[in-house]
mmCIF file as gemmi writes it, N, C-alpha and C atoms, coordinates in Angstrom:
data_model
loop_
_atom_site.group_PDB
_atom_site.id
_atom_site.type_symbol
_atom_site.label_atom_id
_atom_site.label_alt_id
_atom_site.label_comp_id
_atom_site.label_asym_id
_atom_site.label_entity_id
_atom_site.label_seq_id
_atom_site.pdbx_PDB_ins_code
_atom_site.Cartn_x
_atom_site.Cartn_y
_atom_site.Cartn_z
_atom_site.occupancy
_atom_site.B_iso_or_equiv
_atom_site.pdbx_formal_charge
_atom_site.auth_seq_id
_atom_site.auth_asym_id
_atom_site.pdbx_PDB_model_num
ATOM 1 N N . MET Axp A 1 ? -10.4 50.441 -27.065 1 0 ? 1 A 1
ATOM 2 C CA . MET Axp A 1 ? -11.088 50.181 -25.846 1 0 ? 1 A 1
ATOM 3 C C . MET Axp A 1 ? -11.054 48.686 -25.608 1 0 ? 1 A 1
ATOM 4 N N . LEU Axp A 2 ? -10.713 48.302 -24.354 1 0 ? 2 A 1
ATOM 5 C CA . LEU Axp A 2 ? -10.602 46.923 -23.986 1 0 ? 2 A 1
ATOM 6 C C . LEU Axp A 2 ? -11.903 46.417 -23.397 1 0 ? 2 A 1
ATOM 7 N N . LEU Axp A 3 ? -12.408 45.378 -23.923 1 0 ? 3 A 1
ATOM 8 C CA . LEU Axp A 3 ? -13.629 44.84 -23.422 1 0 ? 3 A 1
ATOM 9 C C . LEU Axp A 3 ? -13.347 43.62 -22.519 1 0 ? 3 A 1
ATOM 10 N N . VAL Axp A 4 ? -13.722 43.678 -21.276 1 0 ? 4 A 1
ATOM 11 C CA . VAL Axp A 4 ? -13.464 42.585 -20.341 1 0 ? 4 A 1
ATOM 12 C C . VAL Axp A 4 ? -14.794 42.125 -19.792 1 0 ? 4 A 1
ATOM 13 N N . GLY Axp A 5 ? -14.883 40.825 -19.55 1 0 ? 5 A 1
ATOM 14 C CA . GLY Axp A 5 ? -16.074 40.27 -18.995 1 0 ? 5 A 1
ATOM 15 C C . GLY Axp A 5 ? -16.746 39.34 -19.974 1 0 ? 5 A 1
ATOM 16 N N . ASN Axp A 6 ? -17.795 38.735 -19.519 1 0 ? 6 A 1
ATOM 17 C CA . ASN Axp A 6 ? -18.423 37.76 -20.409 1 0 ? 6 A 1
ATOM 18 C C . ASN Axp A 6 ? -19.6 38.423 -21.157 1 0 ? 6 A 1
ATOM 19 N N . TYR Axp A 7 ? -20.172 37.655 -22.066 1 0 ? 7 A 1
ATOM 20 C CA . TYR Axp A 7 ? -21.225 38.223 -22.899 1 0 ? 7 A 1
ATOM 21 C C . TYR Axp A 7 ? -22.42 38.731 -22.066 1 0 ? 7 A 1
ATOM 22 N N . SER Axp A 8 ? -22.743 37.997 -20.997 1 0 ? 8 A 1
ATOM 23 C CA . SER Axp A 8 ? -23.979 38.398 -20.236 1 0 ? 8 A 1
ATOM 24 C C . SER Axp A 8 ? -23.731 39.767 -19.566 1 0 ? 8 A 1
ATOM 25 N N . GLU Axp A 9 ? -22.554 40.065 -19.126 1 0 ? 9 A 1
ATOM 26 C CA . GLU Axp A 9 ? -22.286 41.409 -18.539 1 0 ? 9 A 1
ATOM 27 C C . GLU Axp A 9 ? -22.42 42.442 -19.612 1 0 ? 9 A 1
ATOM 28 N N . PHE Axp A 10 ? -21.836 42.221 -20.749 1 0 ? 10 A 1
ATOM 29 C CA . PHE Axp A 10 ? -21.935 43.205 -21.84 1 0 ? 10 A 1
ATOM 30 C C . PHE Axp A 10 ? -23.399 43.375 -22.255 1 0 ? 10 A 1
ATOM 31 N N . HIS Axp A 11 ? -24.146 42.283 -22.385 1 0 ? 11 A 1
ATOM 32 C CA . HIS Axp A 11 ? -25.509 42.333 -22.756 1 0 ? 11 A 1
ATOM 33 C C . HIS Axp A 11 ? -26.352 43.161 -21.743 1 0 ? 11 A 1
ATOM 34 N N . MET Axp A 12 ? -26.039 42.979 -20.448 1 0 ? 12 A 1
ATOM 35 C CA . MET Axp A 12 ? -26.712 43.713 -19.428 1 0 ? 12 A 1
ATOM 36 C C . MET Axp A 12 ? -26.48 45.209 -19.558 1 0 ? 12 A 1
ATOM 37 N N . VAL Axp A 13 ? -25.216 45.6 -19.776 1 0 ? 13 A 1
ATOM 38 C CA . VAL Axp A 13 ? -24.865 47.027 -19.916 1 0 ? 13 A 1
ATOM 39 C C . VAL Axp A 13 ? -25.529 47.556 -21.185 1 0 ? 13 A 1
ATOM 40 N N . ALA Axp A 14 ? -25.457 46.843 -22.271 1 0 ? 14 A 1
ATOM 41 C CA . ALA Axp A 14 ? -26.054 47.284 -23.556 1 0 ? 14 A 1
ATOM 42 C C . ALA Axp A 14 ? -27.563 47.442 -23.403 1 0 ? 14 A 1
ATOM 43 N N . SER Axp A 15 ? -28.186 46.517 -22.711 1 0 ? 15 A 1
ATOM 44 C CA . SER Axp A 15 ? -29.63 46.6 -22.498 1 0 ? 15 A 1
ATOM 45 C C . SER Axp A 15 ? -30.003 47.822 -21.678 1 0 ? 15 A 1
ATOM 46 N N . TRP Axp A 16 ? -29.261 48.07 -20.615 1 0 ? 16 A 1
ATOM 47 C CA . TRP Axp A 16 ? -29.465 49.235 -19.752 1 0 ? 16 A 1
ATOM 48 C C . TRP Axp A 16 ? -29.324 50.526 -20.57 1 0 ? 16 A 1
ATOM 49 N N . ALA Axp A 17 ? -28.263 50.563 -21.407 1 0 ? 17 A 1
ATOM 50 C CA . ALA Axp A 17 ? -28.017 51.754 -22.206 1 0 ? 17 A 1
ATOM 51 C C . ALA Axp A 17 ? -29.169 52.004 -23.187 1 0 ? 17 A 1
ATOM 52 N N . THR Axp A 18 ? -29.642 50.947 -23.808 1 0 ? 18 A 1
ATOM 53 C CA . THR Axp A 18 ? -30.706 51.061 -24.771 1 0 ? 18 A 1
ATOM 54 C C . THR Axp A 18 ? -32.024 51.555 -24.128 1 0 ? 18 A 1
ATOM 55 N N . ILE Axp A 19 ? -32.318 50.953 -22.943 1 0 ? 19 A 1
ATOM 56 C CA . ILE Axp A 19 ? -33.495 51.369 -22.254 1 0 ? 19 A 1
ATOM 57 C C . ILE Axp A 19 ? -33.407 52.862 -21.851 1 0 ? 19 A 1
ATOM 58 N N . SER Axp A 20 ? -32.229 53.253 -21.346 1 0 ? 20 A 1
ATOM 59 C CA . SER Axp A 20 ? -32.042 54.605 -20.918 1 0 ? 20 A 1
ATOM 60 C C . SER Axp A 20 ? -32.172 55.608 -22.058 1 0 ? 20 A 1
ATOM 61 N N . VAL Axp A 21 ? -31.545 55.297 -23.199 1 0 ? 21 A 1
ATOM 62 C CA . VAL Axp A 21 ? -31.646 56.211 -24.339 1 0 ? 21 A 1
ATOM 63 C C . VAL Axp A 21 ? -33.09 56.31 -24.846 1 0 ? 21 A 1
ATOM 64 N N . ASN Axp A 22 ? -33.758 55.185 -24.902 1 0 ? 22 A 1
ATOM 65 C CA . ASN Axp A 22 ? -35.166 55.228 -25.371 1 0 ? 22 A 1
ATOM 66 C C . ASN Axp A 22 ? -36.052 55.997 -24.417 1 0 ? 22 A 1
ATOM 67 N N . TYR Axp A 23 ? -35.809 55.865 -23.073 1 0 ? 23 A 1
ATOM 68 C CA . TYR Axp A 23 ? -36.565 56.591 -22.091 1 0 ? 23 A 1
ATOM 69 C C . TYR Axp A 23 ? -36.366 58.103 -22.286 1 0 ? 23 A 1
ATOM 70 N N . PHE Axp A 24 ? -35.11 58.535 -22.331 1 0 ? 24 A 1
ATOM 71 C CA . PHE Axp A 24 ? -34.837 59.972 -22.495 1 0 ? 24 A 1
ATOM 72 C C . PHE Axp A 24 ? -35.343 60.507 -23.805 1 0 ? 24 A 1
ATOM 73 N N . ALA Axp A 25 ? -35.266 59.717 -24.878 1 0 ? 25 A 1
ATOM 74 C CA . ALA Axp A 25 ? -35.784 60.18 -26.161 1 0 ? 25 A 1
ATOM 75 C C . ALA Axp A 25 ? -37.27 60.359 -26.124 1 0 ? 25 A 1
ATOM 76 N N . ARG Axp A 26 ? -37.97 59.439 -25.485 1 0 ? 26 A 1
ATOM 77 C CA . ARG Axp A 26 ? -39.455 59.522 -25.382 1 0 ? 26 A 1
ATOM 78 C C . ARG Axp A 26 ? -39.83 60.75 -24.559 1 0 ? 26 A 1
ATOM 79 N N . HIS Axp A 27 ? -39.111 61.012 -23.426 1 0 ? 27 A 1
ATOM 80 C CA . HIS Axp A 27 ? -39.569 62.041 -22.529 1 0 ? 27 A 1
ATOM 81 C C . HIS Axp A 27 ? -38.986 63.457 -22.878 1 0 ? 27 A 1
ATOM 82 N N . THR Axp A 28 ? -38.003 63.533 -23.782 1 0 ? 28 A 1
ATOM 83 C CA . THR Axp A 28 ? -37.514 64.835 -24.183 1 0 ? 28 A 1
ATOM 84 C C . THR Axp A 28 ? -37.917 65.229 -25.58 1 0 ? 28 A 1
ATOM 85 N N . GLY Axp A 29 ? -38.477 64.305 -26.323 1 0 ? 29 A 1
ATOM 86 C CA . GLY Axp A 29 ? -38.884 64.511 -27.699 1 0 ? 29 A 1
ATOM 87 C C . GLY Axp A 29 ? -37.709 64.583 -28.676 1 0 ? 29 A 1
ATOM 88 N N . ARG Axp A 30 ? -36.537 64.186 -28.22 1 0 ? 30 A 1
ATOM 89 C CA . ARG Axp A 30 ? -35.359 64.203 -29.09 1 0 ? 30 A 1
ATOM 90 C C . ARG Axp A 30 ? -35.163 62.794 -29.691 1 0 ? 30 A 1
ATOM 91 N N . ALA Axp A 31 ? -34.447 62.773 -30.821 1 0 ? 31 A 1
ATOM 92 C CA . ALA Axp A 31 ? -34.143 61.483 -31.449 1 0 ? 31 A 1
ATOM 93 C C . ALA Axp A 31 ? -33.112 60.728 -30.634 1 0 ? 31 A 1
ATOM 94 N N . PRO Axp A 32 ? -33.135 59.426 -30.557 1 0 ? 32 A 1
ATOM 95 C CA . PRO Axp A 32 ? -32.165 58.652 -29.834 1 0 ? 32 A 1
ATOM 96 C C . PRO Axp A 32 ? -30.742 58.934 -30.3 1 0 ? 32 A 1
ATOM 97 N N . GLN Axp A 33 ? -30.552 59.205 -31.582 1 0 ? 33 A 1
ATOM 98 C CA . GLN Axp A 33 ? -29.197 59.524 -32.105 1 0 ? 33 A 1
ATOM 99 C C . GLN Axp A 33 ? -28.66 60.815 -31.502 1 0 ? 33 A 1
ATOM 100 N N . GLN Axp A 34 ? -29.528 61.775 -31.274 1 0 ? 34 A 1
ATOM 101 C CA . GLN Axp A 34 ? -29.103 63.039 -30.63 1 0 ? 34 A 1
ATOM 102 C C . GLN Axp A 34 ? -28.623 62.795 -29.207 1 0 ? 34 A 1
ATOM 103 N N . ILE Axp A 35 ? -29.347 61.955 -28.481 1 0 ? 35 A 1
ATOM 104 C CA . ILE Axp A 35 ? -28.911 61.673 -27.094 1 0 ? 35 A 1
ATOM 105 C C . ILE Axp A 35 ? -27.61 60.873 -27.064 1 0 ? 35 A 1
ATOM 106 N N . ILE Axp A 36 ? -27.462 59.904 -27.953 1 0 ? 36 A 1
ATOM 107 C CA . ILE Axp A 36 ? -26.245 59.194 -27.987 1 0 ? 36 A 1
ATOM 108 C C . ILE Axp A 36 ? -25.096 60.074 -28.325 1 0 ? 36 A 1
ATOM 109 N N . ALA Axp A 37 ? -25.243 60.93 -29.294 1 0 ? 37 A 1
ATOM 110 C CA . ALA Axp A 37 ? -24.164 61.883 -29.672 1 0 ? 37 A 1
ATOM 111 C C . ALA Axp A 37 ? -23.789 62.791 -28.539 1 0 ? 37 A 1
ATOM 112 N N . GLN Axp A 38 ? -24.783 63.257 -27.802 1 0 ? 38 A 1
ATOM 113 C CA . GLN Axp A 38 ? -24.519 64.159 -26.687 1 0 ? 38 A 1
ATOM 114 C C . GLN Axp A 38 ? -23.721 63.499 -25.567 1 0 ? 38 A 1
ATOM 115 N N . TYR Axp A 39 ? -24.062 62.246 -25.272 1 0 ? 39 A 1
ATOM 116 C CA . TYR Axp A 39 ? -23.46 61.54 -24.146 1 0 ? 39 A 1
ATOM 117 C C . TYR Axp A 39 ? -22.444 60.476 -24.506 1 0 ? 39 A 1
ATOM 118 N N . GLU Axp A 40 ? -22.039 60.403 -25.754 1 0 ? 40 A 1
ATOM 119 C CA . GLU Axp A 40 ? -21.121 59.336 -26.226 1 0 ? 40 A 1
ATOM 120 C C . GLU Axp A 40 ? -19.85 59.315 -25.428 1 0 ? 40 A 1
ATOM 121 N N . THR Axp A 41 ? -19.247 60.451 -25.197 1 0 ? 41 A 1
ATOM 122 C CA . THR Axp A 41 ? -17.984 60.504 -24.434 1 0 ? 41 A 1
ATOM 123 C C . THR Axp A 41 ? -18.203 59.982 -23.006 1 0 ? 41 A 1
ATOM 124 N N . ASP Axp A 42 ? -19.299 60.332 -22.374 1 0 ? 42 A 1
ATOM 125 C CA . ASP Axp A 42 ? -19.558 59.898 -21.011 1 0 ? 42 A 1
ATOM 126 C C . ASP Axp A 42 ? -19.839 58.374 -20.988 1 0 ? 42 A 1
ATOM 127 N N . ILE Axp A 43 ? -20.49 57.855 -21.968 1 0 ? 43 A 1
ATOM 128 C CA . ILE Axp A 43 ? -20.768 56.407 -22.049 1 0 ? 43 A 1
ATOM 129 C C . ILE Axp A 43 ? -19.487 55.649 -22.222 1 0 ? 43 A 1
ATOM 130 N N . ILE Axp A 44 ? -18.621 56.121 -23.085 1 0 ? 44 A 1
ATOM 131 C CA . ILE Axp A 44 ? -17.32 55.443 -23.315 1 0 ? 44 A 1
ATOM 132 C C . ILE Axp A 44 ? -16.463 55.499 -22.033 1 0 ? 44 A 1
ATOM 133 N N . ALA Axp A 45 ? -16.451 56.657 -21.394 1 0 ? 45 A 1
ATOM 134 C CA . ALA Axp A 45 ? -15.636 56.811 -20.195 1 0 ? 45 A 1
ATOM 135 C C . ALA Axp A 45 ? -16.166 55.872 -19.073 1 0 ? 45 A 1
ATOM 136 N N . ALA Axp A 46 ? -17.488 55.761 -18.925 1 0 ? 46 A 1
ATOM 137 C CA . ALA Axp A 46 ? -18.014 54.863 -17.909 1 0 ? 46 A 1
ATOM 138 C C . ALA Axp A 46 ? -17.682 53.406 -18.216 1 0 ? 46 A 1
ATOM 139 N N . TRP Axp A 47 ? -17.711 53.015 -19.455 1 0 ? 47 A 1
ATOM 140 C CA . TRP Axp A 47 ? -17.357 51.656 -19.836 1 0 ? 47 A 1
ATOM 141 C C . TRP Axp A 47 ? -15.884 51.398 -19.545 1 0 ? 47 A 1
ATOM 142 N N . GLU Axp A 48 ? -15.03 52.363 -19.874 1 0 ? 48 A 1
ATOM 143 C CA . GLU Axp A 48 ? -13.596 52.21 -19.562 1 0 ? 48 A 1
ATOM 144 C C . GLU Axp A 48 ? -13.345 52.094 -18.1 1 0 ? 48 A 1
ATOM 145 N N . ASP Axp A 49 ? -14.008 52.915 -17.291 1 0 ? 49 A 1
ATOM 146 C CA . ASP Axp A 49 ? -13.887 52.801 -15.816 1 0 ? 49 A 1
ATOM 147 C C . ASP Axp A 49 ? -14.311 51.415 -15.313 1 0 ? 49 A 1
ATOM 148 N N . LEU Axp A 50 ? -15.426 50.893 -15.817 1 0 ? 50 A 1
ATOM 149 C CA . LEU Axp A 50 ? -15.87 49.573 -15.457 1 0 ? 50 A 1
ATOM 150 C C . LEU Axp A 50 ? -14.822 48.5 -15.822 1 0 ? 50 A 1
ATOM 151 N N . THR Axp A 51 ? -14.261 48.651 -17.023 1 0 ? 51 A 1
ATOM 152 C CA . THR Axp A 51 ? -13.257 47.693 -17.502 1 0 ? 51 A 1
ATOM 153 C C . THR Axp A 51 ? -12.062 47.767 -16.657 1 0 ? 51 A 1
ATOM 154 N N . TRP Axp A 52 ? -11.571 48.964 -16.27 1 0 ? 52 A 1
ATOM 155 C CA . TRP Axp A 52 ? -10.402 49.081 -15.434 1 0 ? 52 A 1
ATOM 156 C C . TRP Axp A 52 ? -10.645 48.443 -14.073 1 0 ? 52 A 1
ATOM 157 N N . TYR Axp A 53 ? -11.855 48.646 -13.49 1 0 ? 53 A 1
ATOM 158 C CA . TYR Axp A 53 ? -12.219 48.157 -12.189 1 0 ? 53 A 1
ATOM 159 C C . TYR Axp A 53 ? -12.145 46.579 -12.248 1 0 ? 53 A 1
ATOM 160 N N . LYS Axp A 54 ? -12.746 46.036 -13.328 1 0 ? 54 A 1
ATOM 161 C CA . LYS Axp A 54 ? -12.78 44.56 -13.447 1 0 ? 54 A 1
ATOM 162 C C . LYS Axp A 54 ? -11.342 43.988 -13.573 1 0 ? 54 A 1
ATOM 163 N N . CYS Axp A 55 ? -10.476 44.71 -14.207 1 0 ? 55 A 1
ATOM 164 C CA . CYS Axp A 55 ? -9.106 44.227 -14.4 1 0 ? 55 A 1
ATOM 165 C C . CYS Axp A 55 ? -8.302 44.32 -13.106 1 0 ? 55 A 1
ATOM 166 N N . HIS Axp A 56 ? -8.613 45.306 -12.241 1 0 ? 56 A 1
ATOM 167 C CA . HIS Axp A 56 ? -7.795 45.557 -11.092 1 0 ? 56 A 1
ATOM 168 C C . HIS Axp A 56 ? -8.447 45.169 -9.77 1 0 ? 56 A 1
ATOM 169 N N . SER Axp A 57 ? -9.543 44.442 -9.839 1 0 ? 57 A 1
ATOM 170 C CA . SER Axp A 57 ? -10.198 44.027 -8.56 1 0 ? 57 A 1
ATOM 171 C C . SER Axp A 57 ? -9.989 42.571 -8.283 1 0 ? 57 A 1
């Protein structure tokens, strides 16, 4: 996976992902690891789409 962008962009995405996982874990009663495992493919695909867009815009 190619990472494009500066640290602040990555940090923003990572922070959003962390907040989202913690929110869903708290409101569904599931462990954060279960949520990450369930949506791992979607998270990676979204990051790759963002990376492609940044490279081609």
